[in-house]
C-alpha positions in Angstrom: -109.6 -0.4 -76.6 -109.3 -4.1 -76.2 -112.0 -6.3 -77.7 -113.9 -8.4 -75.2 -113.3 -12.1 -75.5 -116.1 -13.9 -77.4 -117.5 -17.2 -76.3 -115.6 -18.9 -79.1 -112.2 -17.3 -78.2 -112.7 -18.3 -74.6 -113.4 -21.8 -75.6 -110.3 -21.9 -77.8 -108.2 -20.7 -74.9 -109.6 -23.3 -72.6 -109.2 -26.1 -75.1 -105.6 -25.2 -75.9 -104.7 -24.8 -72.3 -105.9 -28.3 -71.4 -104.2 -29.9 -74.3 -100.8 -28.2 -73.8 -100.9 -28.7 -70.0 -101.4 -32.4 -70.6 -98.7 -32.9 -73.3 -96.0 -30.8 -71.7 -96.6 -32.5 -68.4 -95.9 -35.8 -70.0 -93.3 -34.9 -72.6 -90.2 -33.0 -71.5 -87.8 -33.5 -74.4 -88.3 -31.1 -77.3 -87.0 -33.5 -80.0 -89.3 -36.4 -79.2 -92.0 -37.3 -81.7 -95.6 -37.7 -80.5 -97.9 -40.4 -81.9 -101.7 -40.0 -82.2 -104.7 -41.9 -83.4 -108.1 -40.7 -84.5 -111.1 -43.1 -84.1 -114.7 -42.3 -84.7 -116.6 -42.1 -81.4 -119.9 -43.2 -82.8 -118.4 -46.3 -84.5 -116.6 -47.2 -81.2 -119.9 -47.1 -79.3 -121.7 -49.6 -81.6 -122.3 -53.0 -80.0 -120.9 -54.9 -83.0 -117.7 -52.8 -83.0 -116.0 -54.4 -80.0 -112.8 -55.1 -81.8 -112.6 -51.6 -83.2 -113.2 -50.1 -79.8 -110.3 -52.2 -78.3 -108.0 -51.4 -81.2 -108.3 -47.7 -80.4 -106.2 -48.4 -77.2 -103.0 -49.3 -79.0 -101.3 -48.1 -82.2 -99.9 -51.5 -82.8 -103.2 -53.4 -82.6 -105.3 -51.0 -84.6 -107.1 -52.7 -87.5 -110.1 -50.4 -87.7 -110.6 -48.9 -91.2 -111.9 -45.8 -89.5 -108.7 -45.2 -87.5 -106.2 -42.7 -88.6 -102.5 -42.8 -87.4 -100.8 -39.4 -87.0 -97.6 -38.0 -85.6 -95.6 -34.8 -85.0 -92.5 -33.7 -83.2 -93.2 -31.9 -79.9 -91.2 -28.8 -81.0 -93.5 -28.3 -84.0 -96.8 -28.7 -82.2 -99.1 -25.7 -82.7 -99.9 -23.6 -79.6 -103.7 -23.5 -80.2 -106.0 -26.4 -80.7 -107.8 -24.7 -83.7 -104.5 -24.5 -85.5 -103.3 -28.0 -84.8 -102.3 -30.1 -87.8 -100.7 -33.6 -87.5 -99.0 -35.7 -90.2 -100.5 -38.9 -91.5 -98.6 -42.0 -92.8 -98.9 -40.6 -96.3 -97.4 -37.2 -95.2 -100.8 -35.5 -95.5 -101.6 -32.7 -93.1 -104.7 -33.4 -91.0 -106.5 -30.6 -89.2 -107.4 -32.1 -85.8 -110.3 -29.8 -84.7 -112.1 -30.4 -88.0 -111.8 -34.2 -87.5 -113.0 -33.9 -83.9 -116.0 -31.9 -85.2 -116.8 -34.8 -87.5 -116.9 -37.2 -84.5 -113.4 -38.4 -84.3 -111.9 -38.9 -80.9 -108.2 -37.8 -80.4 -106.0 -40.3 -78.6 -102.2 -40.1 -77.9 -99.7 -42.9 -77.2 -98.5 -42.2 -73.7 -95.1 -43.9 -73.5 -92.3 -42.8 -75.8 -91.5 -45.0 -78.8 -88.1 -45.5 -80.5 -88.5 -44.2 -84.0 -86.0 -46.8 -85.5 -87.1 -50.1 -84.0 -90.6 -49.0 -83.1 -90.3 -50.4 -79.5 -91.3 -48.4 -76.4 -88.1 -46.9 -75.0 -89.3 -44.6 -72.2 -92.1 -44.7 -69.6 -93.7 -41.2 -69.5 -96.3 -42.1 -66.9 -98.2 -44.8 -65.0 -101.9 -44.2 -65.3 -105.5 -45.5 -64.8 -108.8 -45.1 -66.6 -111.7 -44.8 -64.1 -115.0 -45.4 -66.1 -118.0 -44.9 -63.8 -120.5 -45.3 -66.6 -120.3 -49.0 -67.1 -120.8 -52.1 -65.1 -119.1 -55.2 -66.6 -119.6 -58.6 -65.0 -119.7 -62.2 -66.0 -121.7 -65.2 -64.6 -121.4 -68.9 -65.1 -125.2 -69.7 -64.8 -128.4 -68.1 -66.1 -129.8 -68.1 -62.6 -126.9 -66.0 -61.3 -127.3 -63.6 -64.3 -131.1 -63.2 -63.7 -130.5 -62.6 -60.0 -128.0 -59.8 -60.7 -130.2 -58.1 -63.3 -133.1 -58.1 -60.8 -130.8 -56.6 -58.2 -129.6 -53.9 -60.6 -133.1 -52.9 -61.7 -134.5 -52.8 -58.2 -131.6 -50.7 -56.8 -132.6 -47.0 -56.9 -129.0 -45.9 -56.3 -127.7 -47.5 -59.4 -130.1 -45.8 -61.9 -129.4 -48.3 -64.7 -130.1 -46.9 -68.1 -129.5 -50.0 -70.2 -128.4 -53.7 -69.9 -127.0 -55.9 -72.6 -126.1 -59.6 -72.4 -123.7 -61.6 -74.5 -122.6 -65.2 -74.4 -118.8 -65.6 -73.9 -116.6 -68.1 -75.8 -116.5 -70.4 -72.8 -120.2 -70.3 -72.3 -120.3 -67.7 -69.6 -122.8 -64.8 -69.5 -121.4 -61.3 -70.0 -123.4 -58.5 -68.5 -122.9 -54.9 -69.6 -124.9 -52.2 -67.9 -124.9 -48.4 -68.3 -125.7 -46.0 -65.5 -127.7 -42.8 -66.0 -125.8 -39.5 -66.3 -127.0 -38.3 -62.9 -125.5 -41.3 -61.2 -122.2 -41.0 -63.0 -121.9 -37.4 -61.8 -122.5 -38.4 -58.2 -120.0 -41.3 -58.5 -117.4 -38.9 -59.9 -117.7 -36.8 -56.7 -117.6 -39.8 -54.5 -114.5 -41.1 -56.2 -112.6 -37.9 -55.7 -113.6 -37.6 -52.1 -112.7 -41.2 -51.3 -109.3 -41.2 -53.1 -108.1 -37.6 -52.9 -105.2 -38.2 -50.5 -103.9 -40.8 -52.9 -104.3 -38.9 -56.2 -103.7 -35.3 -55.2 -100.2 -35.4 -56.5 -101.2 -36.9 -59.8 -102.5 -35.2 -63.0 -106.3 -35.7 -63.2 -108.2 -35.6 -66.5 -112.0 -35.5 -66.3 -113.8 -37.4 -69.0 -117.5 -37.7 -69.7 -117.8 -40.9 -67.6 -115.0 -40.6 -65.1 -111.3 -39.8 -64.8 -107.9 -40.6 -66.4 -105.2 -40.2 -63.7 -101.5 -39.9 -64.5 -98.5 -40.2 -62.2 -95.6 -38.8 -64.4 -92.5 -41.0 -64.2 -88.8 -40.3 -64.5 -86.2 -43.0 -65.2 -88.8 -45.7 -65.3 -88.1 -49.3 -66.0 -89.9 -50.9 -69.0 -90.2 -54.2 -67.1 -92.0 -52.6 -64.1 -94.6 -50.8 -66.2 -97.2 -53.6 -66.6 -97.0 -54.9 -63.0 -97.5 -51.4 -61.7 -100.4 -50.8 -64.1 -102.1 -53.9 -62.9 -101.5 -53.0 -59.2 -103.0 -49.5 -59.8 -106.1 -50.9 -61.5 -106.6 -53.3 -58.6 -106.2 -50.5 -56.0 -108.6 -48.0 -57.6 -111.0 -50.5 -59.2 -110.2 -49.0 -62.6 -110.2 -50.6 -66.1 -108.0 -53.7 -65.8 -107.3 -53.6 -69.6 -105.1 -50.4 -69.3 -101.8 -52.3 -69.0 -100.0 -52.5 -72.3 -96.9 -50.4 -73.0 -98.3 -49.0 -76.3 -101.6 -47.9 -74.7 -103.1 -44.7 -76.1 -105.5 -42.5 -74.2 -108.0 -39.8 -75.0 -106.3 -36.4 -74.7 -107.9 -33.2 -73.1 -108.7 -30.2 -75.2 -111.0 -32.1 -77.6 -114.6 -33.3 -77.4 -116.0 -36.7 -76.4 -118.7 -37.3 -79.1 -120.2 -40.7 -78.6 -123.4 -38.8 -78.2 -123.2 -36.0 -80.8 -126.1 -34.2 -79.3 -124.1 -33.8 -76.0 -120.5 -33.1 -76.8 -118.2 -33.2 -73.7 -114.9 -31.3 -73.5 -112.3 -33.6 -71.9 -110.2 -31.4 -69.6 -107.4 -31.2 -67.0 -109.0 -30.5 -63.6 -105.8 -31.0 -61.5 -102.2 -30.8 -62.6 -100.6 -32.5 -59.6 -97.1 -31.9 -58.4 -94.3 -30.6 -60.6 -91.7 -33.2 -59.7 -92.1 -36.6 -61.5 -92.4 -39.8 -59.5 -90.0 -42.7 -59.6 -91.7 -46.1 -59.9 -90.4 -47.2 -56.5 -91.7 -44.0 -54.9 -95.1 -44.6 -56.4 -95.2 -48.2 -55.2 -94.3 -47.1 -51.7 -96.5 -44.0 -51.5 -99.6 -45.9 -52.7 -98.6 -49.2 -51.0 -99.0 -51.1 -54.3 -98.3 -54.8 -54.8 -97.0 -55.1 -58.3 
């Protein structure tokens, strides 16, 4: 008689399925090495940790003492998330799920790196980061800033949870606002409904505050990657900083833990088509202007 699946075993299966679906969609060559980085979610969310937060987006630029660089060949990657162990710079074995439970977010470098000269050698995907939680704007005068804050606070549809203001290096006012969870959930639905015809062939990852969307690429040109990234961000209103070749992204199958009391499992919600895109096909299909 077969044992009934427990809540834990069901969760393990779901987590592993999301992680492997993501990795094997992007990585099609068994001998390639994958590169990861762990960064503590709580540290990234602190207001005075701006540099650390940005450093998590690139292996080359990471100077955060809390960041841990890891790697492993695709062929040796464990099949289940609870068994996954990656290798550190010092050849130590790091158990991923234990680190995630301690609050570390798991990121992977999306494009393929040449192991000898450390340069990016292959474009695995073009992708965007749709963050519906934050409003980021800048203003030249205090009057403009005050008018915008008043507008945000009085708009019942925005449901602003918090607002922070900083002074930029050139004297401009930088406004950062966070929306309430209920508003983010509604904006997620609105985004999918509005853009479905344009993203239905892409792989869609749902995060706590939005979506990561990937168009898997074959025979891509290194020189075309950044212009296409910028064109995608402009078309979908996504994060304009997601443009560099060595960009890393949060991977599904692990938890988002910026709020430890409300862990959120990042997951694949749509796998997209099987056949990869060419960059030219993507440009034409989405009518991009790179």
